C-alpha positions in Angstrom: -79.0 31.9 81.9 -82.8 31.9 82.3 -84.6 30.1 79.5 -88.4 29.5 78.8 -88.9 26.5 76.6 -84.8 26.4 75.6 -84.9 30.3 74.1 -83.5 32.9 76.3 -86.4 34.6 78.3 -85.9 37.8 76.8 -86.3 37.1 73.8 -90.2 36.0 74.7 -90.8 38.2 77.6 -89.8 41.4 75.1 -93.0 40.5 73.6 -95.0 41.8 75.9 -93.6 44.5 76.8 -93.5 45.5 73.2 -97.2 45.2 73.0 -98.5 45.9 76.2 -96.4 49.3 76.5 -97.5 51.4 73.4 -100.7 50.0 74.3 -100.8 51.0 77.5 -99.4 54.4 76.5 -102.3 54.7 73.8 -104.9 54.3 76.6 -103.2 56.9 79.2 -103.9 59.3 75.8 -107.4 58.3 75.3 -108.4 58.5 79.0 -107.2 61.7 79.1 -108.8 63.1 76.2 -111.8 61.2 76.0 -113.7 61.8 79.1 -116.7 59.2 78.6 -113.9 56.4 78.1 -112.8 56.8 81.5 -115.3 54.5 83.2 -114.5 51.9 81.0 -110.7 52.5 80.6 -109.7 52.8 84.2 -109.8 49.1 85.5 -107.7 48.0 82.1 -105.1 51.1 82.1 -104.4 50.5 85.7 -103.6 46.9 85.2 -101.6 47.3 82.0 -99.4 49.7 83.7 -99.4 47.9 87.1 -98.2 44.4 85.3 -95.0 46.5 82.8 -93.5 47.3 85.8 -92.7 43.8 86.9 -92.6 42.9 83.2 -90.0 45.4 81.8 -87.8 44.4 84.6 -87.9 40.7 84.5 -87.4 41.4 80.9 -84.2 44.0 81.3 -83.1 41.7 83.8 -83.2 38.4 81.5 -81.5 40.3 79.0 -78.6 41.5 81.2 -78.1 37.8 81.7 -78.7 37.4 77.7 -75.7 39.8 77.5 -73.5 38.1 79.6 -73.9 35.0 77.9 -73.5 36.5 74.4 -71.2 39.2 74.9 -71.1 42.6 74.8 -71.0 45.2 71.5 -71.5 48.4 71.1 -75.0 48.0 69.9 -75.8 45.5 72.8 -74.7 47.9 75.0 -76.6 50.8 73.7 -79.7 48.7 73.8 -79.1 47.1 77.5 -79.5 51.6 78.7 -82.3 51.5 77.0 -84.0 48.6 78.4 -82.6 49.7 81.7 -84.0 53.4 81.5 -87.6 51.7 80.4 -87.7 50.3 83.5 -87.4 53.5 85.1 -90.1 55.2 82.6 -92.5 52.5 83.6 -92.6 53.5 87.3 -92.9 56.8 86.4 -95.7 55.8 83.8 -97.2 53.9 87.2 -97.1 57.0 89.1 -98.8 59.3 86.1 -101.9 56.5 85.9 -102.7 56.5 89.7 -103.1 60.0 89.6 -105.2 60.2 86.6 -107.3 57.6 87.8 -107.7 58.9 91.5 -108.5 62.4 90.0 -110.9 61.4 87.6 -112.6 59.3 90.6 -111.6 60.8 93.8 -114.8 59.4 95.6 -113.0 56.1 95.6 -110.2 57.3 97.7 -112.1 59.1 100.1 -114.4 56.5 101.1 -112.1 55.0 103.4 -111.3 57.1 105.9 -108.0 57.4 106.2 -108.2 59.6 102.9 -111.2 61.3 103.5 -109.2 64.6 104.3 -107.5 64.6 100.7 -110.9 64.7 99.6 -110.4 69.0 99.0 -107.3 67.9 96.7 -109.0 65.3 95.2 -112.3 67.5 94.3 -110.1 70.4 93.0 -111.3 71.9 89.6 -107.1 72.1 88.6 -106.6 68.0 89.3 -108.2 66.5 86.2 -107.1 68.7 83.8 -103.2 68.6 85.5 -103.3 64.9 85.7 -104.6 64.6 81.9 -101.5 66.3 80.6 -99.1 64.4 82.6 -100.8 61.4 81.5 -100.4 62.4 78.3 -96.9 63.0 78.3 -96.3 59.8 80.1 -98.3 57.7 77.9 -96.5 59.3 74.8 -93.0 59.1 76.4 -93.6 55.5 76.8 -94.6 55.0 73.6 -91.4 56.4 72.5 -89.1 54.9 74.8 -90.4 51.7 74.1 -90.1 51.9 70.6 -86.4 53.2 71.1 -86.0 51.0 73.0 -87.0 47.8 71.0 -85.5 49.5 67.8 -82.1 49.2 69.6 -82.7 45.6 70.5 -84.0 44.9 66.5 -80.6 46.9 65.4 -78.3 44.7 68.0 -79.5 41.4 67.0 -80.5 42.1 62.9 -76.8 44.6 62.2 -74.8 41.6 61.2 -77.3 39.8 59.2 -76.9 41.9 56.5 
């Protein structure tokens, strides 16, 4: 089992996901709704979305190792299912954020000779509103799924402690 300072890694890594996923989700919603924030949020939002993918995968893998070491219960099985699904949600969130940023700043992509053919698509009037809706939905779903996963994990740990 993967450990950090003698503690199961899942217990420590999960705090990163619990903090960063809602922060990233809310940032994507703000990015979509408040245009003047886009210039300031693009970099941090892109980094958050990119970091969440390996962090959620590593956290889920550490959780699976912890599950094997502690045994399986119905509550832990439910949490493991939620955690596995959260990995896919973070990947979809990354794609949505990349689309949002590309639509908000098309000139960054069209500077590259290989991508100049996309100029018409990237500068179309419908793309920014469409990616904004996608970003809002992806951000809200990331927040929802991270809360649902965290709650099922807390219940699996504390249900027997009453």
